[in-house]
C-alpha positions as CSV (number, residue, x, y, z in Angstrom):
1,M,161.1,-10.8,55.0
2,Q,163.6,-12.1,52.4
3,D,166.9,-12.3,54.2
4,S,169.1,-12.6,51.1
5,S,168.1,-9.3,49.6
6,Y,168.8,-7.3,52.7
7,S,172.5,-8.0,53.5
8,H,174.6,-4.9,54.0
9,S,177.0,-6.1,51.3
10,V,174.3,-6.2,48.7
11,L,173.0,-2.7,49.6
12,S,176.5,-1.3,49.8
13,G,177.6,-2.7,46.5
14,K,174.6,-1.3,44.7
15,A,173.7,1.8,46.7
16,L,176.9,3.2,48.1
17,G,178.6,3.7,44.9
18,A,181.5,1.2,45.2
19,N,184.1,1.7,42.5
20,D,187.2,0.1,41.2
21,T,189.6,2.7,42.6
22,G,189.3,1.8,46.2
23,T,188.5,5.4,47.1
24,S,187.6,5.7,50.7
25,A,184.5,7.6,51.8
26,A,183.7,9.6,54.8
27,K,180.4,8.9,56.6
28,D,178.0,11.8,57.0
29,S,177.1,12.8,60.5
30,A,173.4,13.7,59.9
31,K,170.9,11.4,61.7
32,L,167.7,10.4,59.8
33,I,164.6,10.0,61.9
34,A,161.5,8.7,60.1
35,F,158.0,9.4,61.3
36,Y,156.2,6.1,62.0
37,L,152.4,5.5,61.8
38,P,151.1,2.8,64.3
39,Q,147.7,2.5,62.4
40,F,148.2,-1.0,60.9
41,H,146.4,-3.1,63.4
42,R,142.8,-3.6,64.6
43,V,141.4,-1.4,67.4
44,A,137.9,-1.3,68.7
45,E,137.6,2.5,67.9
46,N,138.4,2.1,64.3
47,S,136.1,-0.8,63.9
48,A,133.3,1.3,65.4
49,W,134.1,4.4,63.3
50,W,134.9,2.9,59.9
51,G,133.6,-0.7,60.0
52,P,134.6,-4.1,61.4
53,G,138.3,-4.9,61.1
54,F,139.3,-1.6,59.7
55,T,143.0,-0.7,59.5
56,E,145.0,1.7,57.3
57,W,145.4,-1.2,54.8
58,T,141.6,-0.9,54.2
59,N,142.2,2.6,52.7
60,V,145.4,1.6,50.9
61,A,143.8,-1.4,49.1
62,S,140.7,0.5,48.0
63,A,142.5,3.4,46.2
64,K,141.8,3.9,42.5
65,P,143.8,5.8,39.8
66,N,142.7,9.3,39.1
67,F,144.5,9.6,35.8
68,I,146.3,7.2,33.4
69,G,149.6,6.1,34.8
70,H,148.6,7.1,38.4
71,H,150.5,4.9,40.9
72,Q,147.5,3.6,42.8
73,P,146.9,1.5,44.7
74,Q,150.3,1.4,46.2
75,V,151.1,-2.2,47.2
76,P,153.8,-3.2,49.7
77,R,156.5,-5.6,48.5
78,E,159.0,-7.1,51.0
79,L,157.0,-6.5,54.2
80,G,153.5,-7.2,52.8
81,F,150.2,-6.1,54.4
82,Y,151.6,-6.5,57.9
83,D,149.9,-6.4,61.3
84,L,151.6,-4.2,63.8
85,S,150.2,-6.0,66.8
86,S,153.1,-8.5,66.1
87,V,156.4,-7.4,67.5
88,N,158.1,-9.6,64.9
89,V,156.9,-7.2,62.2
90,M,158.6,-4.4,64.0
91,R,161.8,-6.4,64.1
92,E,161.8,-6.7,60.4
93,Q,161.1,-3.0,59.9
94,T,163.9,-2.0,62.1
95,E,166.3,-4.4,60.4
96,L,165.5,-2.7,57.1
97,A,165.6,0.8,58.6
98,R,169.0,0.1,60.1
99,L,170.4,-1.1,56.8
100,A,169.1,2.1,55.2
101,G,171.2,4.1,57.7
102,L,168.2,5.5,59.7
103,S,169.0,6.7,63.2
104,G,165.5,6.2,64.6
105,F,161.7,6.1,64.4
106,C,159.5,8.9,65.6
107,F,156.3,7.2,66.7
108,Y,153.0,9.1,66.5
109,H,151.5,9.3,70.0
110,Y,147.8,9.5,70.3
111,W,146.8,10.9,73.7
112,F,143.5,12.6,74.6
113,S,143.5,13.9,78.2
114,G,144.5,10.5,79.4
115,K,142.9,8.3,76.7
116,R,145.4,6.5,74.4
117,I,144.7,4.9,71.1
118,L,146.9,2.9,68.7
119,E,149.4,2.4,71.5
120,T,150.0,-1.4,71.0
121,P,152.9,-1.1,68.6
122,V,154.8,1.4,70.7
123,N,154.1,-0.6,73.9
124,N,155.4,-3.8,72.2
125,F,158.5,-2.0,70.9
126,V,159.4,-0.6,74.4
127,A,158.8,-4.0,76.0
128,S,161.0,-5.7,73.4
129,D,164.8,-6.1,73.0
130,I,164.8,-4.4,69.6
131,S,167.9,-2.3,69.5
132,F,166.8,0.8,67.6
133,P,166.5,4.5,68.7
134,F,163.1,6.1,68.9
135,C,161.2,9.2,70.0
136,V,157.5,10.3,69.9
137,C,155.5,13.0,68.2
138,W,152.3,13.9,70.0
139,A,149.6,13.9,67.3
140,N,147.5,16.4,69.1
141,E,144.8,17.1,66.5
142,N,141.1,16.2,67.0
143,W,140.3,12.9,65.4
144,T,137.6,13.7,62.8
145,R,136.1,12.2,59.6
146,T,138.4,14.4,57.5
147,W,139.2,11.5,55.3
148,Q,135.6,11.5,54.2
149,G,135.6,15.3,53.7
150,D,134.0,15.9,57.0
151,S,136.2,17.9,59.5
152,K,133.3,18.8,61.8
153,S,132.4,15.3,63.0
154,V,134.8,14.8,65.9
155,L,135.5,11.2,66.9
156,L,138.0,12.0,69.6
157,E,138.5,15.6,70.8
158,Q,141.5,17.2,72.3
159,R,140.1,19.0,75.3
160,Y,143.3,20.4,76.8
161,E,142.1,20.0,80.3
162,T,143.6,21.5,83.4
163,G,146.6,19.4,84.5
164,D,147.0,17.7,81.1
165,E,150.6,18.9,80.8
166,D,151.6,16.9,83.9
167,R,149.6,13.9,83.0
168,L,151.0,13.7,79.5
169,I,154.6,13.8,80.7
170,E,153.9,11.3,83.4
171,S,152.4,8.9,80.9
172,L,155.5,9.3,78.7
173,L,158.0,8.8,81.5
174,P,158.6,5.1,80.8
175,L,159.5,6.0,77.2
176,F,161.7,8.9,78.1
177,R,163.6,6.8,80.6
178,D,164.2,4.1,78.0
179,A,167.9,3.8,77.0
180,R,166.9,3.8,73.3
181,Y,165.0,7.0,73.5
182,I,166.5,9.8,71.4
183,K,167.9,12.7,73.5
184,V,169.6,16.0,73.0
185,N,172.0,17.1,75.7
186,N,170.5,14.2,77.7
187,K,167.0,15.7,77.4
188,P,164.3,13.5,75.7
189,L,163.3,14.8,72.3
190,F,159.5,15.5,72.3
191,V,157.9,16.5,69.0
192,V,154.5,18.2,68.9
193,Y,152.5,18.1,65.7
194,R,150.1,21.0,66.1
195,A,151.7,23.3,68.7
196,K,149.4,26.2,68.1
197,E,146.3,24.2,68.7
198,L,147.2,24.4,72.4
199,P,145.4,27.2,74.2
200,N,148.7,28.7,75.4
201,P,151.5,26.6,73.8
202,A,154.5,28.5,75.4
203,A,153.0,28.0,78.8
204,S,152.3,24.3,78.1
205,A,155.9,23.9,76.9
206,Q,157.2,25.3,80.2
207,R,154.9,23.1,82.2
208,W,156.1,20.0,80.3
209,R,159.7,20.9,81.1
210,D,158.9,21.6,84.8
211,A,157.1,18.2,85.0
212,A,160.0,16.4,83.4
213,V,162.4,18.0,86.0
214,R,160.1,17.1,88.8
215,L,160.1,13.5,87.6
216,G,163.9,13.3,87.6
217,L,164.7,14.2,84.1
218,P,167.1,17.1,83.1
219,G,164.3,18.6,81.1
220,L,162.9,18.2,77.6
221,H,164.1,19.1,74.1
222,I,160.8,20.2,72.5
223,A,160.5,20.4,68.7
224,A,157.4,21.8,66.9
225,V,156.3,20.6,63.5
226,D,156.6,23.3,60.9
227,F,152.8,23.6,60.3
228,Y,151.1,26.3,58.3
229,D,150.5,28.5,61.3
230,I,154.0,28.7,62.6
231,S,157.3,30.1,61.4
232,D,159.6,30.1,64.4
233,P,159.8,27.6,67.3
234,R,160.1,30.5,69.8
235,E,156.5,31.4,69.0
236,V,155.4,28.3,71.0
237,G,158.2,28.0,73.5
238,A,159.9,25.1,71.6
239,D,163.6,24.5,71.0
240,A,163.5,23.6,67.4
241,L,161.2,23.4,64.3
242,V,160.8,20.2,62.3
243,E,160.3,20.7,58.6
244,F,157.4,18.5,57.4
245,P,156.8,18.3,53.6
246,P,154.4,18.5,52.0
247,H,153.2,21.1,54.6
248,K,154.2,24.5,53.1
249,F,155.4,22.9,49.9
250,N,152.0,22.5,48.2
251,G,151.3,26.1,47.0
252,G,150.4,27.1,43.5
253,E,154.0,27.9,42.7
254,N,154.7,24.2,42.7
255,A,151.9,23.2,40.4
256,P,153.0,21.0,37.4
257,A,153.5,22.8,34.1
258,N,152.0,19.9,32.2
259,P,149.5,18.1,34.5
260,P,148.0,14.8,33.4
261,A,144.5,14.4,32.1
262,I,142.3,13.5,35.0
263,T,140.0,10.5,34.3
264,N,138.0,10.7,37.6
265,P,135.0,13.1,36.9
266,S,134.7,13.8,40.6
267,F,138.3,14.8,41.1
268,S,138.9,18.2,42.8
269,G,142.3,17.5,44.3
270,T,145.6,19.3,44.1
271,L,148.6,18.4,41.9
272,V,152.2,19.3,42.8
273,D,155.5,18.8,41.0
274,Y,158.1,16.9,43.1
275,R,161.0,18.6,41.3
276,K,159.6,22.1,42.3
277,V,159.3,20.9,45.9
278,V,162.9,20.0,45.9
279,A,163.8,23.4,44.4
280,Q,161.7,25.2,47.1
281,S,163.6,23.2,49.8
282,A,166.9,24.3,48.3
283,A,165.8,27.9,48.2
284,R,165.0,28.0,51.9
285,E,167.2,30.6,53.8
286,T,169.2,29.5,56.8
287,P,167.1,30.6,59.8
288,S,168.2,32.1,63.1
289,F,166.7,29.2,65.1
290,T,167.3,25.4,65.1
291,L,165.7,23.9,62.1
292,Y,165.6,20.2,61.5
293,R,165.2,19.8,57.7
294,G,162.6,17.4,56.4
295,I,162.1,15.3,53.3
296,M,159.5,13.0,51.8
297,P,160.0,10.1,49.3
298,G,156.6,11.1,47.7
299,W,153.1,12.0,48.6
300,D,149.7,10.9,47.3
301,N,146.8,10.6,49.8
302,T,144.3,9.3,47.2
303,A,143.9,6.2,49.5
304,R,142.4,8.5,52.1
305,R,140.7,11.1,49.9
306,Q,139.9,9.6,46.6
307,D,138.3,12.7,45.0
308,T,140.2,15.4,46.9
309,P,143.8,14.2,47.3
310,L,147.0,16.1,47.3
311,I,149.2,14.3,44.7
312,V,152.9,15.0,44.3
313,L,153.8,14.0,40.7
314,D,157.0,12.5,39.3
315,S,158.7,11.5,42.6
316,S,161.4,8.8,42.2
317,P,164.1,7.2,44.3
318,A,166.7,9.1,42.2
319,L,165.2,12.5,42.9
320,F,164.7,11.6,46.6
321,G,168.4,10.7,46.8
322,A,169.5,13.9,45.2
323,W,167.3,15.9,47.7
324,L,168.6,13.9,50.7
325,R,172.2,14.5,49.7
326,Y,171.5,18.2,49.6
327,L,169.9,18.2,53.0
328,R,172.8,16.3,54.5
329,A,175.2,19.0,53.0
330,W,172.9,21.8,54.3
331,T,173.0,20.3,57.8
332,A,176.7,19.8,57.8
333,I,177.4,23.4,56.6
334,T,174.9,25.3,58.6
335,R,175.0,23.2,61.9
336,P,178.6,22.0,62.2
337,D,179.5,20.0,65.3
338,C,175.9,20.2,66.7
339,Q,174.6,17.6,69.1
340,D,171.4,17.2,67.1
341,P,172.1,16.9,63.3
342,F,168.6,15.5,62.7
343,I,166.9,15.2,59.3
344,F,163.2,14.0,59.6
345,V,161.8,11.8,56.9
346,N,158.1,11.9,56.2
347,A,157.6,8.9,56.5
348,W,158.6,5.3,57.2
349,N,155.1,3.8,56.6
350,E,152.4,6.4,55.7
351,W,150.9,4.1,53.1
352,G,147.6,5.9,53.1
353,E,149.4,9.1,52.1
354,G,151.7,7.5,49.5
355,C,154.6,8.6,51.7
356,H,156.7,5.6,52.7
357,L,160.3,4.4,52.7
358,E,159.1,0.9,53.0
359,P,159.3,-0.9,49.6
360,D,156.4,-1.1,47.2
361,L,155.9,-2.9,43.9
362,R,156.9,0.1,41.8
363,D,160.1,1.4,43.5
364,G,161.1,-1.6,45.5
365,L,164.2,-0.9,47.6
366,G,165.0,2.3,45.7
367,C,164.5,4.8,48.5
368,I,166.1,2.5,51.0
369,E,169.2,2.3,48.8
370,E,169.2,6.1,48.3
371,C,169.2,6.5,52.1
372,A,172.1,4.1,52.4
373,R,174.0,5.8,49.6
374,S,173.5,9.3,51.0
375,E,175.2,8.3,54.3
376,W,178.5,8.3,52.6
377,V,180.2,11.3,51.1
378,A,182.9,10.8,48.5
379,A,186.2,12.2,50.0
380,L,187.2,13.6,46.6
381,E,184.0,15.7,46.2
382,P,183.6,17.8,49.3
383,V,180.9,20.5,49.3
384,A,182.2,23.6,51.1
385,S,179.3,26.0,50.7
386,L,175.5,26.1,50.2
387,A,176.0,27.6,46.8
388,A,178.1,24.6,45.8
389,A,175.6,22.2,47.3
390,R,172.7,23.8,45.3
391,E,174.7,23.6,42.1
392,R,175.4,19.9,42.8
393,L,171.7,19.4,43.5
394,D,170.8,21.1,40.3
395,R,173.0,18.6,38.4
396,D,171.7,15.7,40.4
397,V,168.1,16.6,39.7
398,R,168.8,16.9,35.9
399,D,170.6,13.5,35.9
400,A,167.8,11.9,37.9
401,C,165.2,13.3,35.5
402,E,167.1,11.8,32.6
403,R,167.5,8.4,34.3
404,S,163.8,8.4,35.1
405,G,162.7,9.4,31.7
406,L,161.2,12.7,32.9
407,E,161.2,15.9,30.9
408,A,164.0,18.2,31.9
409,T,162.8,21.1,34.1
410,A,164.1,24.6,34.6
411,S,167.1,24.9,36.8
412,I,166.3,24.7,40.5
413,L,168.6,27.7,40.9
414,R,166.0,29.8,39.2
415,Y,163.1,28.7,41.4
416,R,160.6,31.4,42.0
417,G,158.7,30.8,45.1
418,R,155.7,32.3,46.8
419,S,156.1,35.9,47.9
420,R,156.0,36.5,51.7
421,W,152.8,38.5,51.5
422,V,151.0,35.7,49.6
423,H,152.2,33.3,52.4
424,T,151.0,35.6,55.1
425,L,147.6,36.1,53.4
426,S,147.2,32.4,52.9
427,T,147.9,31.8,56.6
428,L,145.4,34.4,57.7
429,L,142.7,33.0,55.4
430,R,143.2,29.3,56.1
431,P,140.7,29.1,59.0
432,F,138.0,30.5,56.6
433,S,137.8,27.7,54.1
434,F,135.0,29.4,52.1
435,I,137.4,32.2,51.3
436,H,140.7,30.4,51.3
437,G,139.6,27.7,48.8
438,P,138.5,30.0,46.0
439,A,141.5,32.3,46.7
440,R,143.9,29.4,46.5
441,S,142.4,28.2,43.2
442,A,142.7,31.6,41.7
443,Y,146.3,31.9,42.8
444,R,147.1,28.5,41.3
445,R,145.5,29.5,37.9
446,L,147.5,32.7,37.9
447,R,150.7,30.8,38.6
448,A,150.0,28.3,35.9
449,V,149.6,31.2,33.4
450,R,152.8,32.9,34.5
451,G,154.7,29.6,34.5
């Protein structure tokens, strides 16, 4: 890690908008939590499933462009192709995250009825003296060969056995009791990725809370990821919903107006316009429940699914920064004085999905700098309403497009999203891929014609 390029004075001078007037700035109260993938080290299971020595870097390095100008492979810059079995790597990561203004990492937790995998980075972090907040997200999906287009070959199955609720909380107790663990009203924040995969999610949530109390904790603050099959945390007995782009942001309404010419003859993936994703985010109505807004610097999982990826086009640090400033304003306006003003970033280091704040060769420290800049709000430019925040976002998006050399897009204020009945139908058909796939393709073609 190059120490000279990371000083706070360097970042603040470039990223925080210092000017000659000496204008003071008020620091925003929202707390950014970035999802963190512990996949970048060798484990016996990955070597057995994918080949000797496999880590996520194996996928990242093997990605190939699907069209001219396609940003693949994505190569890390400052941190390099690191090994997460070294705690010193995590020290460097947290130093960079702290300078970016992040308030914590959310480590993915892989637990299958008592069996853990990819636990070394988290264990090393907890045993270290690294001063940085953290929480965990239980990644409770079956582990399959989905990356190779095979979702039926199960490598590790979630069995949801009797008594799993108690065992899971007992296994997490050392983390929950850690002074660095993120809490809401003194209750550990526990994120669940696929809540509706549980046989009875509301009952499991209550058992988790009961187990936490039995073990001496005041309870749990449970947050469910905003997956395709959920619309309200109360459906699964959770306290909050975590927005998780690109989930629910990859519909036909966000297809690019002028897609690139594909050069891979085997390509059958999906293309999405980052600017339309931002517009959809701004159009979301304020819900009646606790919603933690989510953001992504980009998305392109070509490294995992070469021929069938989801690629979000035209992302840039400038557009990411404009979006993040809006989400900070949304949080301040809709959830004033709350104890949990969280915004979740997907992600810190999802390199295989082209979704990382960590610097790469193309964007460098761009997204890190935008995070740092967004933490400060100019005292002379307060945003008093969501309407004003959307208007500012519209201007920021246009300015960002101009700076990035992108074609100007229609105003985000005129975003026309997916109708509620289309969303409902898509959710109902999703388990039936032989119907959902053709229907989704037809819908995308119709949206492309309508513009």
